[in-house]
C-alpha positions in Angstrom: 75.0 115.2 100.6 78.3 115.6 102.1 81.2 113.8 99.9 83.4 111.3 102.2 86.3 109.5 100.5 88.6 107.2 102.7 91.9 105.7 102.6 91.8 102.2 104.3 95.6 100.4 104.3 96.7 97.4 106.1 99.3 97.7 108.4 101.7 95.5 106.7 104.5 97.9 106.1 105.5 100.8 104.0 103.2 103.4 102.0 103.4 102.2 98.4 103.8 104.8 95.8 100.7 103.3 94.0 98.6 103.7 97.7 100.3 107.3 97.6 98.5 107.9 94.3 95.5 106.3 95.9 95.4 108.8 98.8 96.0 111.6 96.4 93.1 111.1 94.6 90.8 110.4 97.4 92.3 113.5 98.9 91.6 115.9 96.1 87.9 114.7 95.3 87.2 115.3 98.9 88.4 118.8 99.1 86.9 119.5 95.5 83.7 119.2 96.9 84.2 120.6 100.0 83.7 117.1 101.6 86.0 114.8 104.0 89.0 112.7 103.6 88.9 110.3 106.3 91.4 107.2 107.3 90.8 103.6 108.7 92.8 100.6 109.5 91.9 97.8 108.2 94.0 95.4 110.6 91.7 92.3 111.0 94.5 90.0 109.4 96.6 89.2 112.2 99.4 86.8 110.5 100.6 90.2 108.3 100.6 92.6 110.8 103.8 94.9 110.9 104.3 96.8 114.1 104.7 100.7 113.4 103.8 100.6 109.9 100.4 102.9 110.6 102.4 105.3 112.6 105.1 105.5 109.7 102.3 106.0 106.9 100.6 108.7 109.0 104.3 110.3 109.1 104.8 110.2 105.3 101.3 111.2 104.5 102.1 114.3 106.9 105.3 114.9 105.4 104.0 115.2 101.9 100.9 117.3 103.2 97.9 114.6 102.8 96.3 114.8 106.0 93.3 112.9 106.6 90.5 114.8 108.1 89.5 112.0 110.4 91.1 109.2 111.5 93.8 107.5 114.2 95.5 110.8 114.4 92.4 113.3 114.6 89.6 111.3 115.7 85.8 112.5 114.9 82.4 111.0 115.5 83.0 107.6 113.1 85.5 105.7 115.3 86.9 103.5 116.3 89.4 103.6 113.3 91.2 100.3 113.6 88.9 97.2 112.9 90.2 95.3 115.1 88.4 97.7 118.1 85.3 96.9 116.2 84.7 93.2 116.4 81.6 93.6 118.2 80.1 95.9 115.4 80.7 93.4 112.8 79.4 90.4 114.5 76.1 92.2 115.2 76.0 92.6 111.3 76.6 89.1 110.8 73.9 87.8 112.7 71.5 90.2 111.5 72.5 88.5 108.1 72.2 85.0 109.5 68.6 86.3 110.5 67.6 87.4 107.3 68.6 84.4 105.5 71.3 86.0 103.7 74.3 84.0 105.3 74.9 80.8 106.7 77.1 78.9 109.1 79.9 77.0 107.2 81.1 74.1 109.3 83.7 72.7 106.5 87.0 71.9 107.7 90.3 73.4 106.1 91.2 69.8 105.0 87.6 69.2 103.1 88.1 72.7 101.5 91.5 72.1 100.7 90.8 68.4 99.2 87.7 70.2 97.2 89.9 72.8 95.7 92.8 70.3 94.4 89.8 68.2 92.8 88.4 71.2 91.1 91.8 72.2 90.1 92.7 68.5 88.5 89.5 68.8 86.6 90.3 72.5 85.3 87.0 73.9 87.5 86.5 77.1 88.8 87.7 77.1 92.5 85.0 77.8 94.7 83.1 76.8 97.6 80.4 73.9 96.6 77.7 75.1 99.0 78.2 72.1 101.0 76.8 74.0 104.6 74.4 76.3 102.7 71.3 73.9 103.1 71.4 72.7 106.3 68.5 72.6 108.6 68.1 74.5 111.6 68.6 71.4 113.8 71.7 70.6 112.0 73.2 74.0 112.4 72.1 73.9 116.1 73.9 70.4 116.7 77.2 71.5 115.2 77.2 74.7 117.2 76.3 72.7 120.6 79.1 70.6 119.8 81.4 73.5 119.5 82.2 72.6 115.7 84.7 75.5 114.5 82.5 77.5 112.1 82.7 80.7 109.7 79.7 82.5 107.9 79.5 82.7 104.2 77.0 85.0 102.4 74.2 83.4 100.3 75.2 84.4 96.8 72.2 84.8 94.8 71.4 82.1 91.8 71.5 83.0 88.1 71.4 86.9 87.9 73.6 89.4 87.1 75.5 92.1 89.4 75.5 95.6 87.6 77.5 98.5 88.6 78.8 101.5 87.2 82.3 102.6 87.7 83.3 106.2 87.0 86.6 105.4 85.3 85.4 101.7 83.7 82.1 102.7 83.1 79.3 99.9 83.3 80.4 96.3 84.8 78.5 93.4 84.9 79.5 90.3 86.5 77.2 86.7 86.5 76.4 85.3 90.1 77.3 82.2 88.7 81.4 83.5 88.8 81.1 84.7 92.5 81.7 82.3 95.3 79.9 82.1 98.9 82.3 84.5 100.4 83.2 83.9 103.9 82.2 87.2 105.9 83.4 85.8 109.3 86.4 83.6 109.7 86.6 80.8 112.3 88.9 83.0 114.7 86.0 85.4 115.0 87.3 88.5 112.7 85.8 89.6 109.9 86.8 89.2 106.2 88.0 92.0 104.4 84.6 91.9 102.3 82.5 92.2 105.3 84.2 95.0 107.3 84.7 97.1 104.2 81.1 97.2 103.1 80.1 97.8 106.8 82.7 100.2 107.7 82.1 101.9 104.6 78.2 102.2 105.4 78.5 103.7 109.1 81.2 106.1 108.1 79.2 107.8 105.4 81.8 107.1 102.7 80.2 108.2 99.5 82.8 107.6 96.8 85.2 104.5 97.2 88.3 105.2 94.7 90.8 102.5 95.1 93.2 100.7 93.1 92.1 98.7 90.1 92.9 95.1 91.8 89.9 95.5 93.9 87.4 95.5 90.8 86.8 91.8 91.3 85.7 92.5 94.8 83.1 95.0 94.0 80.1 92.2 92.5 80.6 90.8 96.3 80.3 94.0 97.9 77.5 95.4 96.0 75.5 91.9 96.9 76.4 92.8 100.8 74.9 96.2 100.2 71.7 94.5 99.0 71.5 92.1 101.6 72.1 94.8 104.2 69.1 97.3 102.4 71.9 99.7 102.3 72.9 102.0 99.1 76.2 101.4 97.7 78.7 104.4 97.2 80.1 105.5 94.1 83.2 103.4 92.7 86.1 104.4 90.7 89.0 101.9 90.5 92.1 103.6 89.3 94.8 101.9 87.1 97.8 100.2 88.4 101.2 101.8 88.2 103.4 100.0 86.1 107.2 100.1 85.7 109.3 101.1 82.8 109.3 97.5 81.9 105.4 97.7 81.9 105.1 95.4 84.3 103.4 95.8 88.0 105.5 98.1 90.0 107.6 96.0 92.3 110.6 95.8 94.4 112.4 94.0 91.6 111.9 97.0 89.3 113.1 100.0 91.6 112.2 101.6 94.8 108.5 101.5 95.4 108.2 102.9 98.9 107.2 106.3 99.2 109.8 107.0 102.2 112.5 106.0 99.8 111.7 109.1 97.7 111.7 111.2 100.4 114.7 109.9 101.9 116.6 110.6 98.8 115.6 114.3 98.7 112.6 114.7 96.3 110.6 117.6 96.8 107.3 116.7 98.2 105.7 119.5 95.5 107.4 117.3 92.5 106.4 114.1 93.9 102.6 115.3 94.4 102.5 116.9 91.1 104.2 113.6 88.9 101.9 111.0 90.9 98.8 113.0 90.1 99.5 112.8 86.6 100.3 109.1 86.2 97.1 107.8 84.6 95.0 111.4 85.0 94.5 113.8 81.7 94.1 117.4 82.9 93.4 118.3 79.5 96.0 120.5 78.9 99.5 120.7 77.7 100.4 122.1 81.5 102.5 119.9 83.5 103.4 121.9 86.7 100.2 122.3 89.1 100.4 123.4 92.9 98.1 120.8 95.1 95.4 123.7 95.3 95.2 123.8 91.2 95.2 120.3 91.5 92.2 120.3 93.5 90.6 122.7 91.3 91.1 120.8 88.3 91.1 117.1 89.2 88.2 115.0 87.8 87.7 111.6 88.3 86.3 110.8 84.7 89.7 111.6 82.7 91.7 109.1 84.8 92.7 106.4 82.4 91.8 103.1 82.1 95.1 101.5 81.1 98.0 101.3 83.7 100.3 104.5 84.1 104.2 103.8 83.9 106.3 105.0 86.9 109.4 106.7 85.2 112.1 108.0 88.0 113.6 109.9 84.9 110.1 111.7 85.0 110.1 112.5 88.6 113.7 113.9 88.2 112.2 116.4 85.6 109.7 117.3 88.1 112.0 117.6 90.7 114.7 119.5 88.8 111.5 122.2 88.3 110.8 122.6 91.5 114.3 122.9 92.7 114.8 125.7 90.2 111.8 127.6 90.5 111.2 127.7 94.2 111.9 130.5 96.3 115.8 130.2 98.0 114.4 130.8 101.5 111.7 128.1 101.4 114.1 125.6 99.5 116.8 126.1 102.2 114.1 125.3 104.9 113.2 122.3 103.0 116.6 121.4 102.9 117.5 122.1 106.4 114.3 119.9 107.4 115.4 117.2 104.8 118.9 117.0 106.9 117.2 116.7 110.2 115.4 113.8 109.2 117.7 111.9 107.1 121.3 113.3 107.4 122.4 115.1 110.6 126.0 113.9 110.3 126.0 116.4 106.9 123.6 119.1 108.9 126.3 119.1 111.6 129.1 120.2 109.1 127.0 122.6 107.2 125.8 124.2 110.5 129.3 125.1 111.2 129.2 127.9 108.4 127.2 131.0 107.9 124.0 130.6 106.7 124.6 133.2 103.7 127.4 130.9 102.5 125.2 127.6 102.9 122.7 129.6 100.6 124.8 130.5 97.7 125.9 127.2 97.8 122.5 125.6 97.4 121.5 128.3 94.9 124.0 127.7 92.5 123.7 124.0 92.5 120.1 123.9 92.1 120.5 123.4 88.6 122.9 120.8 89.0 121.3 118.2 91.2 118.1 116.1 90.8 117.7 116.0 94.5 119.0 116.8 98.1 120.9 113.7 98.5 122.9 115.0 95.9 124.4 117.5 97.5 126.9 116.1 99.8 129.0 114.7 96.9 128.7 117.8 95.1 129.8 120.2 98.0 132.8 118.3 99.1 135.0 121.1 98.0 133.0 123.6 99.6 132.8 122.1 103.2 136.3 120.8 103.1 139.7 121.6 101.8 141.1 120.5 98.4 144.4 118.4 98.8 146.8 117.5 96.0 145.0 117.7 92.6 145.8 115.8 89.6 147.8 118.0 87.4 146.8 116.4 84.0 143.0 117.9 84.7 144.5 121.4 84.2 145.6 120.3 80.8 142.7 121.2 78.2 143.4 120.4 74.4 140.0 122.5 73.8 141.3 125.5 75.1 144.6 125.5 74.3 146.1 124.8 78.0 148.8 122.4 76.8 151.7 122.6 79.7 151.7 123.7 83.3 153.8 126.5 83.0 150.7 128.2 81.0 148.6 127.0 84.1 151.1 128.6 86.3 150.8 131.9 84.6 147.1 131.7 84.3 147.1 131.2 88.1 149.3 134.0 89.1 147.0 136.6 86.9 144.1 135.0 88.6 145.5 136.0 91.8 146.5 139.3 91.1 143.1 140.2 89.8 141.5 138.8 92.8 143.7 140.7 95.2 142.1 144.0 93.5 138.4 142.6 93.2 135.2 143.2 95.2 134.2 139.7 95.1 130.7 141.0 96.9 128.4 140.1 93.7 128.9 137.8 90.9 128.5 140.8 88.1 131.9 142.4 89.8 133.6 139.1 89.8 133.0 139.1 86.0 133.7 142.5 85.2 137.2 142.2 86.6 138.0 138.6 85.2 136.9 139.3 81.9 138.8 142.8 82.0 141.9 141.4 83.4 142.1 138.5 81.3 141.5 140.5 78.1 144.5 143.1 79.3 146.6 140.4 79.8 146.2 138.7 76.3 144.8 135.4 77.5 141.5 133.8 76.2 138.9 133.5 79.1 139.0 129.6 79.2 143.0 129.6 79.4 142.5 131.1 82.8 139.0 130.3 84.2 139.5 126.5 83.4 142.9 126.5 85.7 140.8 128.5 88.4 137.8 126.3 88.4 140.2 123.1 88.8 142.2 125.0 91.4 139.3 126.0 93.6 137.5 122.8 93.2 140.2 119.9 92.8 137.4 118.4 90.6 136.7 118.1 86.8 133.4 118.6 87.2 132.1 121.7 89.0 130.2 124.9 89.0 132.1 127.7 87.1 135.2 129.5 88.0 133.3 132.7 88.7 130.7 131.3 90.9 133.1 129.5 92.8 135.1 132.4 93.7 131.8 134.3 94.4 131.1 131.5 96.9 134.5 131.0 98.7 135.1 134.5 98.7 138.5 136.4 97.9 140.6 135.0 100.9 139.8 131.4 100.3 140.2 131.3 96.9 143.6 133.2 96.9 144.8 130.5 99.3 143.8 127.7 97.2 145.0 129.2 94.1 148.3 129.5 96.1 148.4 126.2 97.5 148.5 124.8 93.7 151.0 127.1 92.8 153.0 125.6 95.4 152.2 122.0 94.5 153.0 123.0 90.7 
């Protein structure tokens, strides 16, 4: 048996961070078993359709490297992949259920159903269909059809029995049919409901494992009954827990960003995002935390997914991203930075491309330990990609380093200038040796010279160290900035 998993989004907007985890688990499981991961679009609810949303989802999935083996962008033998293009298929299978007395026409108006629901609520009863049309005779049904009365088609749910299925994560699940409504399979507009289309498509597309969010657990008994009605073998079900915000409530816009695109736009590395998302609810049974996608494929186990909700914490994501920023090969990291800027910040890209690539790479290498994500870089590199203007002189004074007046600052900068004039700044080591030696020979402490140099070169209170700034800016630019400050003071 070939393992087939699927992701079946509705075109209702952005790709949610929780949906990304669903995609990832489906992808990992399929790849681990040398199977197929496919994508189809459940677009039968036309009232919620958002133009361009599926194209955006596919773009985001490609960005994070989770590309379906089969779907709208790379069709195979199982299409069409949009449910709106499969209506004839659903109609055929609905008729099959009617003919086998597994489903029935329902001619109840929306007004009657609203009244029924209201009465049930007032009596504190479960809100479900009362079976009014379930026992109509063939003559009564034909009379309504001939009169052109609008109808839906409902599943004839068996009475007084239990529906039992095994969930890979939850274990044995049992639901009594008294708690299952005679669900609508075909709506009055001719479109199938989610339940019918979902089951028919999973069967026809050979899906062997349904891995989806916990919110779909209540629907699974309905799906089991549909599989039974058709005489089909159901797939293996795995319902993964919800993602929660730090307030332990369902992750939503109110508690933070929930769209994957928002994290890509902020400049999180896809490796960090995938690594962190994989661990939200899944226990790898090891103290290790950092895994490549290849390692995740090898280690992933659905049975080790927790039943309880997992908390999505941006601080933890920052931790993972910082690890990948620091450990990634600088050439690869630079390529990712440029790709990020091409997509999200072309203005800044134009600015840095006016400088030598070697200069840009020095800056990136230095700042990888100071940034959380790529979007931090424009603010932290102002003094690298622009001039330092007038500097607040109070920044030069530093009580801890015993820099108490501007005369000391002036003398320190003059000393730094003289050291620079005779120093090879081609390596950080040569700069360090020259400054440490020159400062010691002049009778100063290191901080008394390096702090004023740092402020003079950056114009900021917080920046890379003085020696790192000299190495990146180079001799000419460093001397020029020191001389400008000397003129100011």
